[in-house]
C-alpha positions in Angstrom: -11.3 6.6 -13.8 -11.5 4.3 -11.3 -9.5 4.2 -8.4 -7.3 1.3 -6.1 -6.0 1.7 -2.8 -2.2 0.4 -2.9 -0.9 -0.7 0.3 3.3 -0.6 1.1 2.9 -4.3 1.0 2.6 -4.3 -2.7 4.7 -1.6 -3.5 7.4 -3.5 -1.2 6.8 -6.5 -3.5 7.5 -4.1 -6.6 10.3 -2.4 -5.5 12.5 -4.9 -3.7 11.9 -7.4 -6.5 11.8 -10.4 -4.0 11.0 -12.9 -7.1 8.1 -13.6 -8.9 5.2 -12.5 -6.8 1.6 -12.7 -8.9 0.0 -10.2 -6.4 2.0 -7.6 -7.1 2.6 -8.4 -10.6 -0.9 -8.8 -11.3 -1.7 -5.3 -9.3 0.6 -3.4 -11.1 -1.2 -3.4 -15.0 -4.1 -2.8 -13.0 -3.0 0.9 -12.4 -3.2 1.7 -16.4 -6.6 2.1 -16.1 -7.1 3.4 -12.6 -5.5 6.0 -10.3 -3.6 4.5 -7.5 -4.4 6.4 -4.5 -2.2 5.8 -1.0 -2.8 7.4 2.6 0.0 9.8 3.4 1.7 7.1 6.0 2.2 5.2 2.9 5.7 7.5 2.0 7.0 6.3 5.3 6.6 3.0 4.9 8.1 2.9 1.8 10.8 4.8 1.9 11.6 2.8 5.5 11.3 -0.7 3.4 14.2 1.2 1.1 16.2 2.1 4.0 16.2 -1.2 5.5 17.1 -2.9 2.4 20.5 -0.7 2.0 21.0 -1.3 5.6 20.9 -5.1 5.0 22.8 -4.9 1.8 20.2 -5.9 0.0 20.3 -3.1 -2.3 22.5 0.2 -2.9 22.0 3.3 -2.5 21.5 4.0 -6.3 19.4 0.9 -6.7 17.3 2.5 -3.8 16.7 5.8 -5.4 15.8 3.9 -9.1 13.4 1.7 -7.3 11.9 4.8 -5.6 11.9 6.8 -9.1 9.8 3.7 -10.3 7.2 4.5 -7.5 7.4 8.2 -8.3 6.7 7.6 -12.1 3.5 5.5 -11.0 2.0 9.3 -9.6 -0.3 7.6 -7.1 -2.5 10.0 -5.3 -1.6 10.8 -1.6 -4.7 11.5 0.7 -4.2 12.7 3.9 -5.8 10.8 6.6 -6.7 11.9 10.0 -5.5 10.1 13.0 -8.3 10.3 15.5 -11.1 8.7 17.5 -12.8 7.6 14.4 -9.5 6.0 13.1 -8.6 4.4 16.3 -11.9 3.0 16.6 -11.8 1.5 13.0 -8.2 -0.1 13.9 -9.5 -1.6 17.2 -12.7 -3.1 15.4 -10.7 -4.8 12.8 -8.0 -5.7 14.8 -5.6 -3.6 12.8 -2.5 -1.4 13.6 -3.6 2.5 12.7 -1.3 2.1 9.9 -3.1 -0.5 8.2 -6.6 0.8 9.5 -5.5 4.1 7.4 -5.3 1.6 4.1 -8.6 0.0 4.9 -10.5 3.4 5.8 -9.3 5.1 2.4 -10.7 2.2 0.6 -13.8 2.5 2.4 -14.1 6.1 2.1 -13.1 6.3 -1.6 -15.3 3.2 -2.5 -12.3 1.7 -3.8 -11.0 -2.2 -3.8 -7.8 -2.3 -2.1 -4.6 -3.8 -3.1 -2.4 -6.1 -0.8 -0.4 -8.7 0.0 -0.9 -8.6 3.6 -3.3 -11.3 4.8 -4.3 -9.8 8.1 -5.4 -6.8 6.1 -6.8 -8.5 3.3 -9.1 -10.5 5.9 -10.1 -7.2 7.7 -11.1 -5.6 4.0 -12.9 -8.9 3.3 -14.9 -8.4 6.9 -15.5 -4.6 6.4 -16.9 -5.3 2.6 -14.3 -3.8 0.9 -13.1 -5.6 -2.5 -9.4 -7.1 -2.2 -6.9 -7.1 -5.1 -4.6 -9.8 -3.9 
């Protein structure tokens, strides 16, 4: 089974249903034949997206929990990423936050494509020789 690294921007587009978004909707079917993997920071990022949506009255609490359950059913594998000099240097080299660098580093480590809607992250991935599903 092949692997795909899924970043929070794609999950956010799925969860928040901000209208038809080809990047996110095209990526979801790819998981049928692949294993989605995410760095451990993903849980915090996605949970925060939902929390902010509730605070802004874009979602009710029950909608928030329903959407979280959709993601849980995807059975994404969470991979622990150490924050150390290697990741810091990688982030600096590619002009990324440590959060985004974790997705990029995981894709490189797993030799997996990266699904992202983040243009800066996609550009850095391409520069690093990583396939991007956007």
